[in-house]
PAKEDO-695339 format. One record per atom (N, C-alpha, C): x, y, z. Coordinates in Angstrom, 2 decimals. Each point is the difference from the previous one (the first is absolute). Last residue first. Example, Ala and Ser with C-alpha at 12.3 -4.5 7.8 and 13.67 -1.06 7.14 Angstrom:
% PAKEDO-695339
+---------+---------+---------+
|      c1 |      c2 |      c3 |
+---------+---------+---------+
|   12.85 |   -2.25 |    7.08 |
|    0.82 |    1.19 |    0.06 |
|   -0.77 |    1.09 |    0.73 |
|    0.29 |   -5.72 |   -0.07 |
|   -0.89 |    1.19 |    0.00 |
|    0.90 |    1.20 |    0.00 |
+---------+---------+---------+
This chain:
% PAKEDO-695339
+---------+---------+---------+
|      c1 |      c2 |      c3 |
+---------+---------+---------+
|    2.48 |   41.50 |   -9.54 |
|   -0.35 |    0.33 |    0.25 |
|    0.63 |   -0.10 |    1.86 |
|    1.82 |   -0.73 |   -4.33 |
|    0.15 |    1.54 |    0.22 |
|   -1.05 |    0.04 |    0.94 |
|    1.16 |   -4.35 |   -1.90 |
|    1.08 |    0.81 |    1.22 |
|   -0.24 |    1.66 |    0.17 |
|   -3.07 |   -2.50 |   -2.60 |
|   -0.18 |   -0.88 |    1.36 |
|    0.79 |    1.04 |    0.65 |
|   -0.35 |    0.43 |   -4.03 |
|   -0.91 |    1.36 |    0.32 |
|    0.18 |   -0.60 |    1.60 |
|    2.51 |   -1.99 |   -3.22 |
|    0.47 |    1.00 |    0.04 |
|   -1.09 |    1.05 |    1.43 |
|   -0.95 |   -4.51 |   -1.49 |
|    1.14 |    0.09 |    0.84 |
|    0.32 |    1.09 |   -0.07 |
|   -3.39 |   -0.01 |   -3.11 |
|   -0.24 |   -0.35 |    1.11 |
|    1.20 |    0.16 |    1.09 |
|    1.51 |    0.44 |   -4.20 |
|   -0.26 |    1.13 |    0.27 |
|   -0.77 |   -0.07 |    1.65 |
|    1.41 |   -3.98 |   -2.22 |
|    1.11 |    0.93 |    0.59 |
|   -0.81 |    1.25 |    0.47 |
|   -2.50 |   -3.38 |   -2.55 |
|    0.13 |    0.11 |    1.94 |
|    0.95 |    0.44 |    0.39 |
|   -0.87 |    0.89 |   -4.49 |
|   -1.67 |    0.28 |    0.91 |
|    0.38 |   -0.15 |    1.79 |
|    3.20 |   -1.55 |   -3.84 |
|    0.01 |    1.57 |   -0.02 |
|   -0.59 |    0.69 |    1.91 |
|   -0.24 |   -4.52 |   -2.09 |
|    0.95 |    0.29 |    1.26 |
|    0.30 |    1.12 |    0.06 |
|   -3.29 |   -1.26 |   -2.82 |
|   -0.41 |   -0.46 |    1.39 |
|    1.09 |    0.28 |    0.72 |
|    0.72 |    0.81 |   -4.26 |
|   -1.41 |    0.83 |    0.63 |
|    0.30 |   -0.20 |    1.10 |
|    2.56 |   -3.05 |   -2.32 |
|    0.97 |    1.42 |    0.13 |
|   -1.28 |    0.95 |    0.70 |
|   -1.70 |   -4.17 |   -1.65 |
|    0.75 |   -0.22 |    1.86 |
|    0.98 |    1.03 |    0.01 |
|   -2.48 |    0.64 |   -4.52 |
|   -1.09 |   -0.57 |    1.45 |
|    0.65 |   -0.53 |    1.41 |
|    1.62 |    2.78 |   -4.37 |
|    0.84 |   -1.15 |    0.35 |
|   -1.41 |    0.23 |    1.35 |
|   -0.62 |    3.31 |   -4.66 |
|   -0.06 |   -0.39 |    1.24 |
|    0.37 |   -1.27 |    0.42 |
|    0.47 |    2.51 |   -4.67 |
|   -0.51 |   -1.29 |    0.39 |
|    0.22 |    0.02 |    1.63 |
|    1.10 |    3.56 |   -2.93 |
|   -1.02 |   -0.10 |    0.23 |
|   -0.87 |   -1.33 |    0.21 |
|    5.04 |    0.23 |   -1.06 |
|   -0.65 |    1.15 |    0.20 |
|   -1.52 |   -0.16 |   -0.45 |
|    2.49 |   -3.88 |    2.15 |
|    0.42 |    0.38 |   -1.19 |
|   -1.02 |    1.07 |    0.01 |
|   -0.04 |   -1.60 |    3.45 |
|    1.00 |   -1.62 |   -0.39 |
|    0.27 |    0.50 |   -0.64 |
|   -0.84 |    3.55 |    4.42 |
|   -0.93 |   -0.87 |   -1.51 |
|    0.92 |   -1.38 |   -0.45 |
|   -0.11 |    3.56 |    3.91 |
|   -0.59 |   -0.87 |    0.72 |
|   -0.71 |   -0.68 |   -1.92 |
|    2.60 |    3.91 |    0.66 |
|    0.67 |   -0.97 |    0.42 |
|   -0.50 |   -0.93 |    0.49 |
|   -1.25 |    2.98 |   -3.27 |
|    0.88 |   -0.99 |   -0.17 |
|    0.39 |   -0.09 |    1.41 |
|   -3.40 |    2.57 |    1.19 |
|   -0.34 |   -0.53 |   -1.20 |
|    1.19 |   -1.00 |   -0.99 |
|   -2.09 |    3.22 |    4.79 |
|    0.91 |   -1.22 |   -0.20 |
|   -0.48 |   -0.39 |   -1.27 |
|   -0.16 |    4.12 |    3.98 |
|   -0.76 |   -0.06 |   -1.09 |
|    0.96 |   -1.18 |   -0.82 |
|   -1.95 |    1.50 |    4.94 |
|    1.21 |   -0.32 |   -0.70 |
|   -0.41 |   -0.70 |   -0.85 |
|   -2.30 |    3.71 |    3.40 |
|    0.19 |   -0.70 |   -0.72 |
|    1.57 |   -0.26 |   -0.67 |
|   -0.60 |    2.76 |    3.68 |
|   -0.89 |   -0.47 |    0.06 |
|   -0.57 |   -1.01 |   -1.20 |
|    5.15 |    0.72 |    2.03 |
|   -0.92 |    0.63 |   -1.10 |
|   -1.29 |   -0.17 |    0.51 |
|    4.49 |   -0.09 |    2.51 |
|   -1.18 |    0.04 |    0.31 |
|   -1.18 |    0.42 |   -1.38 |
|    5.07 |   -0.91 |    0.17 |
|   -0.85 |    1.14 |   -0.56 |
|   -1.66 |    0.79 |    0.70 |
|    3.61 |   -4.19 |    1.19 |
|    0.67 |    1.25 |   -0.11 |
|   -0.40 |    1.42 |   -0.50 |
|   -2.37 |   -4.97 |    0.52 |
|    1.04 |    1.08 |    1.44 |
|    0.71 |    0.68 |    0.14 |
|   -2.26 |   -1.51 |   -4.16 |
|   -0.77 |   -0.13 |    1.56 |
|    0.50 |    0.88 |    0.55 |
|    3.14 |   -1.55 |   -2.61 |
|   -0.99 |    0.70 |   -0.67 |
|   -0.86 |    0.26 |    1.33 |
|    1.62 |   -3.38 |    0.95 |
|    1.09 |    0.73 |   -0.11 |
|   -0.19 |    1.54 |   -0.22 |
|   -3.20 |   -4.12 |   -1.56 |
|    0.51 |    0.57 |    1.62 |
|    0.71 |    0.97 |    0.28 |
|    0.34 |   -1.35 |   -4.22 |
|   -1.41 |    0.44 |    0.23 |
|   -0.44 |    0.40 |    1.37 |
|    3.64 |   -2.98 |   -2.45 |
|    0.00 |    1.30 |    0.70 |
|   -1.19 |    0.57 |    0.36 |
|   -0.12 |   -4.31 |   -1.93 |
|    1.18 |   -0.01 |    1.13 |
|    0.56 |    1.37 |   -0.01 |
|   -3.50 |   -0.60 |   -2.63 |
|   -0.79 |   -0.55 |    1.09 |
|    1.47 |   -0.20 |    1.06 |
|   -0.34 |    3.88 |   -3.56 |
|    0.33 |   -1.40 |   -0.25 |
|   -0.57 |   -0.73 |    1.59 |
|    0.47 |    5.54 |   -2.95 |
|   -0.50 |   -0.98 |    1.23 |
|    0.08 |   -1.61 |   -0.58 |
|    1.74 |    4.02 |   -2.69 |
|    0.84 |   -1.25 |    0.41 |
|   -1.02 |   -0.55 |    1.08 |
|   -2.52 |    4.33 |   -1.31 |
|    1.50 |   -0.28 |    0.08 |
|    1.06 |   -1.13 |    0.40 |
|   -4.58 |    3.20 |    2.02 |
|   -0.36 |   -1.22 |   -0.78 |
|    1.82 |    0.16 |   -0.43 |
|   -3.43 |    2.24 |    3.92 |
|    1.17 |   -0.63 |   -0.59 |
|    0.12 |   -1.25 |   -0.78 |
|   -3.44 |    4.11 |    1.92 |
|    0.14 |   -1.05 |   -0.71 |
|    1.52 |   -0.29 |   -0.22 |
|   -2.88 |    3.05 |    3.82 |
|    1.24 |    0.22 |   -0.52 |
|   -0.14 |   -1.64 |   -0.62 |
|   -3.10 |    4.72 |    2.04 |
|   -0.22 |   -1.21 |   -0.80 |
|    1.70 |   -0.40 |   -0.27 |
|   -2.28 |    4.04 |    3.27 |
|    0.64 |   -0.34 |   -1.11 |
|    0.57 |   -1.18 |   -0.06 |
|   -2.62 |    2.01 |    2.90 |
|   -0.18 |   -0.65 |   -0.50 |
|   -0.02 |   -0.41 |   -1.25 |
|    2.46 |    2.05 |    4.24 |
|   -1.37 |    0.72 |   -0.16 |
|   -0.25 |   -1.13 |   -0.93 |
|    4.78 |   -0.53 |   -0.74 |
|   -1.18 |    0.93 |    1.24 |
|   -0.92 |    0.18 |   -0.36 |
|    5.28 |   -0.35 |   -2.73 |
|   -1.09 |   -0.85 |   -0.05 |
|   -0.84 |    0.87 |    1.61 |
|    4.17 |    1.80 |   -1.90 |
|   -1.07 |    0.16 |   -0.73 |
|   -1.01 |   -0.91 |    0.23 |
|    4.01 |   -1.16 |    2.50 |
|   -0.36 |    1.84 |   -0.04 |
|   -1.07 |    0.12 |   -0.17 |
|    1.49 |   -4.47 |   -0.75 |
|   -0.78 |    0.00 |    1.03 |
|   -0.14 |    1.81 |    0.48 |
|    1.84 |   -1.10 |   -4.04 |
|   -0.93 |   -0.19 |   -0.31 |
|   -1.12 |   -0.54 |    1.63 |
|    5.59 |    0.94 |   -0.53 |
|   -0.80 |    1.25 |   -0.93 |
|   -2.22 |   -0.47 |    0.35 |
|    3.50 |   -2.75 |    2.03 |
|   -0.35 |    1.01 |    0.67 |
|   -0.69 |    1.02 |   -0.46 |
|    0.87 |   -4.41 |   -2.22 |
|   -0.91 |    0.84 |    1.28 |
|   -0.25 |    0.35 |    0.67 |
|    2.20 |   -0.49 |   -4.10 |
|   -1.12 |    0.64 |   -0.24 |
|   -0.71 |   -0.09 |    1.70 |
|    4.18 |   -3.06 |   -1.28 |
|    0.15 |    1.71 |   -0.31 |
|   -1.24 |    0.72 |    0.26 |
|   -0.13 |   -4.57 |    0.64 |
|    0.13 |    0.77 |    1.05 |
|    0.51 |    1.39 |    0.16 |
|   -2.11 |   -3.52 |   -3.37 |
|   -0.35 |    0.61 |    0.76 |
|    0.62 |    1.46 |    1.36 |
|    0.48 |   -0.88 |   -5.01 |
|    1.13 |    0.08 |    0.26 |
|   -1.05 |   -0.03 |    2.12 |
|   -2.20 |   -2.67 |   -4.57 |
|    0.90 |    1.36 |    0.39 |
|    0.95 |   -0.37 |    0.99 |
|   -0.49 |   -3.12 |   -3.73 |
|   -0.85 |   -0.08 |    1.31 |
|    0.72 |    1.57 |    0.72 |
|   -1.65 |   -2.54 |   -5.00 |
|    0.76 |    0.53 |    0.22 |
|    0.10 |    0.64 |    1.23 |
|   -3.15 |   -2.87 |   -2.68 |
|    1.20 |   -0.41 |    0.82 |
|    0.94 |    0.76 |    0.35 |
|   -3.60 |    1.42 |   -2.82 |
|    1.39 |   -0.10 |   -1.06 |
|    1.09 |   -1.75 |    1.16 |
|   -4.73 |    3.25 |   -0.20 |
|    0.04 |   -0.98 |   -0.13 |
|    1.30 |   -0.95 |   -0.70 |
|   -0.50 |    5.02 |   -1.15 |
|   -0.34 |   -0.54 |    1.25 |
|   -0.05 |   -1.52 |   -0.59 |
|    0.68 |    4.07 |   -2.55 |
|   -0.95 |    0.14 |    0.73 |
|   -0.11 |   -0.66 |    1.48 |
|    4.26 |    0.40 |   -3.65 |
|   -1.15 |   -0.51 |    0.63 |
|   -0.80 |    0.70 |    0.67 |
|    4.25 |    1.49 |   -2.33 |
|   -1.20 |   -1.03 |   -1.34 |
|   -0.62 |   -0.76 |    0.71 |
|    3.62 |    1.11 |    3.35 |
|    0.09 |    0.59 |   -1.26 |
|   -0.98 |   -0.41 |   -1.07 |
|   -0.82 |   -0.13 |    4.94 |
|    0.18 |   -0.57 |   -0.19 |
|    0.19 |    0.76 |   -1.61 |
|   -1.13 |    0.08 |    5.75 |
|    0.49 |    0.76 |   -1.36 |
|    0.86 |   -0.62 |   -0.84 |
|   -4.05 |   -1.77 |    3.96 |
|    1.53 |   -0.05 |   -0.14 |
|    0.22 |    0.73 |   -1.92 |
|   -4.37 |    0.95 |    3.83 |
|    0.91 |   -1.64 |   -1.31 |
|    1.52 |    0.44 |    0.17 |
|   -4.28 |    1.74 |    2.65 |
|    0.87 |    0.52 |    0.65 |
|    0.51 |   -1.29 |   -0.90 |
|   -4.92 |    2.38 |    0.81 |
|    0.45 |   -0.99 |    0.06 |
|    1.79 |    0.69 |   -0.90 |
|   -4.54 |    2.52 |    2.55 |
|    1.28 |   -0.27 |   -0.37 |
|    0.50 |   -1.32 |   -0.24 |
|   -5.22 |    1.54 |    0.91 |
|    0.98 |   -0.67 |    0.33 |
|    1.42 |    0.30 |   -1.19 |
|   -4.31 |    2.39 |   -0.36 |
|    0.14 |   -0.67 |    0.97 |
|    0.91 |   -1.07 |    0.99 |
|    0.75 |    4.70 |   -2.08 |
|   -0.39 |   -1.63 |   -0.79 |
|   -0.24 |   -0.28 |    1.16 |
|    1.53 |    4.72 |   -0.28 |
|   -0.93 |   -0.21 |   -0.53 |
|   -0.32 |   -1.40 |   -0.10 |
|    2.61 |    1.11 |    3.15 |
|   -0.68 |    0.46 |    0.65 |
|   -1.30 |   -0.13 |   -1.65 |
|    4.45 |   -2.11 |   -0.38 |
|   -0.48 |   -0.62 |    0.91 |
|   -1.64 |    0.90 |    0.79 |
|    2.72 |    2.21 |   -3.45 |
|   -0.50 |   -1.29 |   -0.77 |
|   -0.63 |   -1.12 |    1.08 |
|    2.46 |    4.47 |    1.11 |
|   -1.36 |    0.11 |   -0.40 |
|   -0.78 |   -1.49 |   -0.73 |
|    3.91 |    0.31 |    2.11 |
|   -0.87 |    0.29 |    1.07 |
|   -1.66 |   -0.16 |   -1.06 |
|    4.51 |   -0.93 |   -1.97 |
|   -0.61 |   -0.99 |    0.03 |
|   -0.92 |    0.27 |    1.05 |
|    2.86 |    2.85 |   -2.48 |
|   -1.56 |    0.07 |   -0.56 |
|   -0.32 |   -1.23 |    0.67 |
|    4.89 |   -0.78 |   -1.27 |
|   -0.69 |    1.64 |    0.49 |
|   -1.57 |   -0.48 |   -0.30 |
|    3.02 |   -4.54 |    0.97 |
|   -0.25 |    1.11 |   -0.94 |
|   -0.42 |    1.29 |    0.52 |
|    2.03 |   -3.67 |    2.84 |
|   -0.69 |    0.06 |   -0.60 |
|   -0.07 |    1.32 |   -1.36 |
|    4.04 |   -4.11 |    0.49 |
|   -0.84 |    1.49 |    1.42 |
|   -1.02 |    0.09 |   -1.16 |
|    2.70 |   -3.24 |   -1.28 |
|    0.35 |   -0.44 |    1.53 |
|    0.13 |    1.84 |    1.02 |
|   -2.45 |   -1.63 |   -4.25 |
|    0.94 |   -0.94 |   -0.22 |
|    0.10 |   -0.13 |    1.58 |
|   -5.10 |    0.72 |   -1.96 |
|    1.29 |    0.66 |    0.34 |
|    1.20 |   -1.31 |   -0.62 |
|   -5.18 |    1.43 |   -0.83 |
|    0.72 |   -1.06 |   -0.70 |
|    1.81 |    0.45 |    0.19 |
|   -6.11 |    0.80 |    1.51 |
|    1.71 |    0.66 |   -0.03 |
|    0.82 |   -1.21 |   -0.48 |
|   -5.67 |    0.65 |   -0.29 |
|    1.57 |   -0.75 |   -0.07 |
|    1.01 |    1.09 |   -0.59 |
|   -5.40 |   -0.25 |    2.02 |
|    0.89 |    0.70 |   -0.92 |
|    1.73 |   -1.06 |    0.21 |
|   -6.15 |   -0.45 |    0.44 |
|    1.82 |   -0.76 |    0.84 |
|    0.76 |    0.88 |   -1.16 |
|   -5.67 |    0.86 |    0.57 |
|    1.30 |   -0.51 |   -0.62 |
|    0.91 |    0.58 |    0.56 |
|   -5.70 |   -1.46 |   -0.13 |
|    1.09 |   -0.05 |    1.09 |
|    1.22 |    0.58 |   -1.02 |
|   -4.83 |    0.44 |   -3.19 |
|    1.31 |   -0.68 |    0.77 |
|    0.51 |    0.60 |    1.43 |
|   -2.67 |    1.98 |   -3.90 |
|   -0.20 |   -0.05 |    1.29 |
|    0.18 |   -1.40 |    0.94 |
|    1.19 |    1.75 |   -3.91 |
|   -0.16 |   -1.06 |   -0.22 |
|   -0.33 |   -0.32 |    1.42 |
|    1.21 |    4.37 |   -1.14 |
|   -1.15 |   -0.52 |   -1.14 |
|   -0.14 |   -1.17 |    0.25 |
|    1.79 |    2.32 |    3.16 |
|   -1.25 |    0.51 |   -0.35 |
|   -0.38 |   -0.35 |   -1.15 |
|    4.26 |   -1.75 |    0.94 |
|   -0.93 |   -0.08 |    1.47 |
|   -1.52 |    0.19 |   -0.44 |
|    3.53 |    1.42 |   -2.49 |
|   -0.39 |   -1.42 |   -0.38 |
|   -0.49 |   -0.34 |    1.11 |
|    1.52 |    4.47 |    0.59 |
|   -0.48 |   -0.12 |   -1.71 |
|   -0.93 |   -1.32 |    0.07 |
|    2.85 |    0.67 |    3.48 |
|   -0.95 |    0.69 |    0.89 |
|   -1.21 |   -0.39 |   -2.19 |
|    4.58 |   -1.00 |   -0.01 |
|   -0.80 |   -0.84 |    1.12 |
|   -0.99 |    0.29 |   -0.06 |
|    3.05 |    2.65 |   -2.10 |
|   -1.19 |   -1.35 |   -0.69 |
|   -0.57 |   -0.71 |    0.55 |
|    2.04 |    3.83 |    1.56 |
|   -0.99 |    0.91 |   -0.46 |
|   -0.73 |   -1.85 |   -0.71 |
|    4.07 |   -0.35 |    2.52 |
|   -1.20 |   -0.43 |    0.88 |
|   -0.71 |    0.56 |   -1.01 |
|    3.17 |   -2.46 |   -2.46 |
|   -0.19 |    1.35 |    0.69 |
|   -1.10 |   -0.05 |    1.55 |
|    2.78 |   -4.46 |   -2.62 |
|   -1.30 |    0.80 |   -0.12 |
|    0.45 |    1.34 |    1.07 |
|    3.37 |   -3.96 |   -2.22 |
|    0.01 |    1.50 |    0.64 |
|   -1.06 |    0.81 |   -0.15 |
|   -0.23 |   -4.92 |   -1.29 |
|    0.53 |    1.29 |   -1.24 |
|    0.25 |    1.56 |    0.58 |
|   -3.89 |   -3.53 |    1.70 |
|    1.50 |   -0.69 |   -0.02 |
|    0.53 |    1.89 |   -0.82 |
|   -4.10 |   -1.95 |    3.01 |
|    0.05 |    1.17 |   -0.84 |
|    1.62 |   -0.29 |   -0.33 |
|   -4.90 |   -2.96 |    1.63 |
|    1.72 |    0.56 |   -0.18 |
|    0.64 |    0.49 |   -0.31 |
|   -5.92 |   -0.73 |    1.57 |
|    1.20 |    0.27 |   -1.26 |
|    1.36 |    0.49 |    0.59 |
|   -4.58 |   -2.72 |    1.96 |
|    1.07 |    0.83 |    0.24 |
|    1.00 |   -0.28 |   -0.96 |
|   -4.29 |   -2.33 |    0.13 |
|   -0.14 |    1.21 |    1.36 |
|    1.03 |    1.40 |   -0.08 |
|   -2.25 |   -3.11 |   -4.51 |
|    1.75 |    0.11 |    0.63 |
|   -0.78 |    0.93 |    1.43 |
|   -2.02 |   -2.31 |   -4.34 |
|   -0.22 |    0.15 |    1.14 |
|    0.28 |    0.30 |    1.03 |
|    0.57 |   -0.28 |   -4.46 |
|    0.89 |   -0.91 |    0.85 |
|   -0.90 |   -0.61 |    1.41 |
|   -1.23 |    3.64 |   -3.93 |
|   -0.40 |   -1.60 |   -0.31 |
|    0.67 |   -0.91 |    0.81 |
|    0.45 |    4.95 |    1.66 |
|   -1.71 |   -0.96 |   -0.15 |
|    0.95 |   -0.99 |   -0.68 |
|    3.81 |    1.72 |   -0.45 |
|   -0.61 |   -0.85 |    1.96 |
|   -1.55 |    0.15 |   -0.28 |
|    1.84 |    0.95 |   -3.65 |
|    0.49 |   -0.69 |    0.14 |
|   -0.26 |   -0.83 |    1.58 |
|   -1.12 |    4.87 |   -1.20 |
|   -0.59 |   -1.52 |   -1.33 |
|    0.22 |   -1.05 |    0.80 |
|    2.45 |    3.49 |    2.16 |
|   -1.29 |   -0.16 |   -0.26 |
|   -0.93 |   -1.11 |   -0.38 |
|    4.36 |    0.98 |   -1.54 |
|   -0.39 |   -0.40 |    1.34 |
|   -1.73 |   -0.27 |    0.87 |
|    0.98 |    2.47 |   -3.78 |
|    0.07 |   -1.40 |   -0.51 |
|    0.55 |   -0.71 |    1.12 |
|   -0.25 |    4.76 |    0.70 |
|   -1.87 |   -0.47 |   -0.45 |
|    0.22 |   -1.45 |   -0.43 |
|    3.85 |    1.78 |    1.51 |
|   -0.46 |   -0.01 |    1.01 |
|   -1.42 |   -0.35 |   -0.39 |
|    4.50 |   -0.19 |   -2.79 |
|   -1.08 |    0.99 |    0.33 |
|   -1.10 |   -0.43 |    1.27 |
|    5.16 |   -3.06 |   -0.34 |
|   -1.28 |    0.75 |   -1.07 |
|   -1.33 |    1.08 |    0.80 |
|    5.09 |   -2.56 |    1.72 |
|   -0.22 |    1.29 |   -0.37 |
|   -1.27 |    0.35 |   -1.64 |
|    0.20 |   -5.08 |    3.39 |
|    1.36 |    1.26 |   -0.73 |
|   -0.84 |    1.66 |   -0.10 |
|   -2.48 |   -4.72 |    3.16 |
|    0.21 |    0.75 |   -1.22 |
|    1.51 |    1.20 |   -0.60 |
|   -3.17 |   -4.39 |    3.20 |
|    1.15 |    0.48 |    0.06 |
|    0.29 |    1.00 |   -1.80 |
|   -4.36 |   -1.71 |    3.49 |
|    0.09 |   -0.01 |   -0.94 |
|    1.67 |    1.11 |    0.01 |
|   -3.03 |   -3.27 |    3.96 |
|    1.16 |    1.53 |   -0.44 |
|    0.37 |   -0.25 |   -1.72 |
|   -4.27 |   -1.94 |    4.07 |
|    0.37 |    0.07 |   -1.85 |
|    0.78 |    1.02 |   -0.35 |
|   -1.34 |   -2.73 |    5.14 |
|    0.24 |    1.45 |   -0.51 |
|    0.59 |   -0.23 |   -1.34 |
|   -2.40 |   -3.83 |    3.26 |
|    1.59 |    0.76 |   -0.44 |
|   -0.42 |    0.96 |   -0.79 |
|   -3.07 |   -3.37 |    2.77 |
|   -0.53 |    1.59 |   -0.97 |
|    1.50 |    0.33 |   -0.55 |
|   -1.14 |   -4.97 |   -1.03 |
|    0.07 |    0.96 |    1.28 |
|   -0.46 |    1.16 |   -0.51 |
|    0.29 |   -3.66 |   -3.04 |
|   -1.41 |   -0.07 |    0.39 |
|    0.13 |    0.96 |    1.56 |
|    2.85 |   -0.06 |   -5.30 |
|    0.75 |   -0.33 |    1.59 |
|   -1.55 |    0.63 |    0.56 |
|    0.28 |   -0.41 |   -4.76 |
|   -0.07 |   -1.20 |    0.58 |
|    0.40 |   -0.03 |    1.78 |
|   -0.17 |    4.08 |   -2.50 |
|   -1.30 |   -0.69 |    0.46 |
|   -0.08 |   -1.20 |    0.47 |
|    3.53 |    1.90 |   -1.80 |
|    0.50 |    0.78 |    0.94 |
|   -1.53 |   -0.87 |    0.47 |
|    1.17 |   -0.92 |   -4.15 |
|    0.67 |    0.01 |    0.45 |
|   -0.01 |   -0.14 |    1.64 |
|   -2.67 |    1.81 |   -2.80 |
|   -0.44 |   -1.77 |   -0.96 |
|    1.17 |   -0.71 |    1.61 |
|    0.68 |    5.01 |   -0.99 |
|   -1.94 |   -0.33 |    0.36 |
|    0.32 |   -1.38 |    0.13 |
|    3.71 |    0.99 |   -2.71 |
|    0.27 |    0.30 |    1.47 |
|   -1.28 |    0.17 |    0.73 |
|   -0.97 |   -0.70 |   -4.40 |
|    0.96 |   -1.36 |    0.42 |
|    0.33 |    0.83 |    1.38 |
|   -1.60 |    3.30 |   -2.24 |
|   -1.07 |   -1.25 |    0.07 |
|    0.27 |   -0.80 |    0.44 |
|    3.23 |    3.49 |   -1.02 |
|   -1.13 |    0.22 |    1.78 |
|   -1.46 |   -1.10 |   -0.06 |
|    5.63 |   -0.77 |   -1.74 |
|   -1.26 |    0.02 |   -0.62 |
|   -0.64 |    0.37 |    0.90 |
|    4.80 |   -1.23 |    1.04 |
|   -1.44 |   -0.26 |   -0.31 |
|   -1.14 |    1.40 |   -0.38 |
|    6.18 |   -1.03 |    1.32 |
|   -1.12 |    0.64 |   -0.74 |
|   -1.46 |   -1.32 |   -0.22 |
|    4.68 |   -1.06 |    1.91 |
|   -1.28 |   -0.05 |    0.24 |
|   -1.32 |    0.79 |   -0.35 |
|    4.73 |    0.26 |   -1.71 |
|   -1.12 |   -1.88 |   -0.41 |
|   -1.01 |    0.01 |    0.98 |
|    1.50 |    5.21 |   -1.26 |
|    0.26 |   -1.27 |    0.47 |
|   -0.42 |   -1.22 |   -0.45 |
|   -2.67 |    4.68 |    0.79 |
|    1.27 |   -0.76 |   -0.86 |
|    0.62 |   -1.01 |    0.58 |
|   -3.64 |    2.58 |    2.05 |
|    1.27 |    1.29 |   -0.51 |
|    1.03 |   -0.70 |   -0.82 |
|   -3.85 |   -1.89 |    2.99 |
|   -0.74 |    0.54 |   -1.53 |
|    1.33 |    0.68 |   -0.35 |
|   -1.31 |   -3.97 |    3.76 |
|    0.91 |    1.29 |   -0.90 |
|   -0.77 |    0.25 |   -1.03 |
|   -1.55 |   -2.15 |    4.83 |
|    0.36 |   -0.06 |   -1.38 |
|    0.45 |    1.20 |   -0.79 |
|   -1.25 |   -2.70 |    5.77 |
|    0.50 |    1.79 |   -1.33 |
|    0.06 |   -0.38 |   -1.31 |
|   -2.29 |   -1.11 |    5.60 |
|    0.59 |   -0.21 |   -0.95 |
|    0.17 |    0.13 |   -1.51 |
|   -0.21 |    0.54 |    5.62 |
|   -0.50 |    0.92 |   -0.68 |
|    0.68 |   -1.16 |   -1.98 |
|   -0.44 |   -1.43 |    4.77 |
|   -0.87 |    1.27 |    0.82 |
|    0.01 |    0.58 |   -2.17 |
|    0.75 |   -4.98 |    2.19 |
|    0.60 |    0.90 |   -0.73 |
|   -0.92 |    0.93 |   -0.22 |
|    0.07 |   -4.56 |    1.23 |
|   -0.22 |    0.83 |    1.56 |
|    0.39 |    1.52 |   -1.00 |
|   -0.16 |   -4.69 |   -1.74 |
|    1.02 |    0.23 |    1.39 |
|    0.12 |    1.46 |    0.54 |
|   -2.96 |   -0.91 |   -3.17 |
|   -0.58 |   -0.91 |    0.92 |
|    1.41 |   -0.42 |    1.47 |
|    0.03 |    2.79 |   -4.25 |
|   -1.36 |    0.42 |    1.02 |
|    0.08 |   -1.08 |    1.10 |
|    3.17 |   -0.78 |   -3.31 |
|    0.34 |    1.33 |    0.46 |
|   -1.34 |    0.34 |    1.45 |
|   -0.84 |   -3.57 |   -3.54 |
|    0.63 |   -0.28 |    1.45 |
|    0.49 |    0.87 |    0.39 |
|   -2.37 |    1.11 |   -3.60 |
|   -0.81 |   -0.64 |    0.83 |
|    0.56 |   -0.38 |    1.32 |
|    2.70 |    1.56 |   -4.01 |
|   -1.14 |    1.18 |    1.30 |
|   -0.57 |   -0.76 |    0.94 |
|    2.16 |   -2.29 |   -3.08 |
|    0.87 |    0.60 |    0.78 |
|   -0.66 |    1.05 |    1.09 |
|   -2.03 |   -2.46 |   -2.97 |
|    0.06 |   -1.02 |    1.34 |
|    0.75 |    1.03 |    0.57 |
|   -0.92 |    2.29 |   -4.21 |
|   -1.09 |    0.10 |    1.04 |
|    0.28 |   -1.78 |    1.37 |
|    4.09 |    2.96 |   -3.31 |
|   -1.37 |   -1.42 |    0.05 |
|   -0.68 |    0.36 |    1.46 |
|    3.17 |    3.12 |   -0.97 |
|   -0.43 |    0.24 |   -1.12 |
|   -1.23 |   -1.76 |   -0.63 |
|    2.95 |    4.09 |    4.22 |
|   -0.66 |   -1.24 |   -0.66 |
|   -0.51 |   -0.32 |   -1.04 |
|    3.17 |    3.58 |    2.19 |
|   -0.03 |   -0.68 |   -0.60 |
|   -0.73 |   -1.01 |   -0.63 |
|    0.12 |    1.27 |    4.67 |
|    0.31 |    0.48 |   -0.99 |
|    0.10 |   -0.96 |   -1.04 |
|   -1.39 |    0.07 |    6.05 |
|    0.52 |   -0.32 |   -1.56 |
|   -0.18 |    0.87 |   -1.31 |
|   -0.07 |    1.10 |    4.99 |
|   -0.91 |    0.28 |   -0.88 |
|    1.26 |   -1.00 |   -0.98 |
|   -1.26 |    0.71 |    5.59 |
|    0.85 |   -0.26 |   -1.54 |
|   -1.16 |    0.03 |   -1.22 |
|    0.93 |    2.48 |    5.67 |
|   -0.53 |   -0.99 |   -1.21 |
|    0.67 |   -0.57 |   -0.87 |
|    1.46 |    0.69 |    4.88 |
|    0.33 |    0.95 |   -1.53 |
|   -1.40 |   -0.92 |   -1.34 |
|    0.08 |   -0.21 |    6.17 |
|    0.19 |   -0.05 |   -0.58 |
|   -0.09 |    0.28 |   -1.80 |
+---------+---------+---------+
């Protein structure tokens, strides 16, 4: 079954509920936008979860040293790099932060060049929709069918795929069946307002992912 990451968390009660639903990853934003938190507040939000879900921080194009400082304050397990990171940037962030690194690839209907290097450099590759002027979290859906063959050709061994981009309770089952990601990443698809999670939608999302896992057996 695909693991779940609830991202864009801004409230402790939402982080706690995500853990109760069995989420493997909890995400907070340091890359701007309405869900952005400072590191101290992010730590408090994540601390509300009493499970062993891994703590993920989402970053834009800032220096590795600053990412490492934030990661220490928020006690992150994983750094998620947006802004079209290179393999060298992934390596620098891992070395300075001592955290795992997910590299984000923003796509339209094709994978960009250099995907093999990123797959090998990062602990996971996160595929999200490319939207002008936005790093992510915009609710735009990736064209799963268009990417399926290309991603199948690139995956193998220990290469891990995280899928984001327009996921919601009513489409995540199809997304899992189409691309077979290791992790599904949802933010706006389970919200009543930016940064405010709707617990009924969170529960429905988790149930849909579990249903997709049953079908794959």
